[in-house]
C-alpha angles and dihedrals in degrees: 000000000000118000116244111239119250120243091257092049088051091049092050092047092051090047090054091049089049091053089050092051091047091051091049093048089052090054091046093049091056095057130056117209120204135171120237116181091337094309125112112240120192118212123183121227088247090060094041089054092048090054090047092050091048089049090050091052090049092052092049091049092048091050090049090050091047090052093046090049092048092054100039108024111050090159124116090258091055092049090048092054091048092052090050089052091047091051093046091053093049093047121103089226094068 
């Protein structure tokens, strides 16, 4: 017959499990998993931040170009380019 664990032993067992779960959560929080064409792709937080920074730079450049075209290119072509930029920024694919 197996011995039933004492209350203290059960508490220690649960604390150990909690530590393991916390360690796993920390590891998971440092990695973003995405699906790409049905495959799992692992991206580190460093890479994710680099991509975010790159996107931010592209948005700033697009905004500057939009402002520049608005001031100096009031033609139909300038308007069309600004409309494409506006649609791109509002898209959920950006």
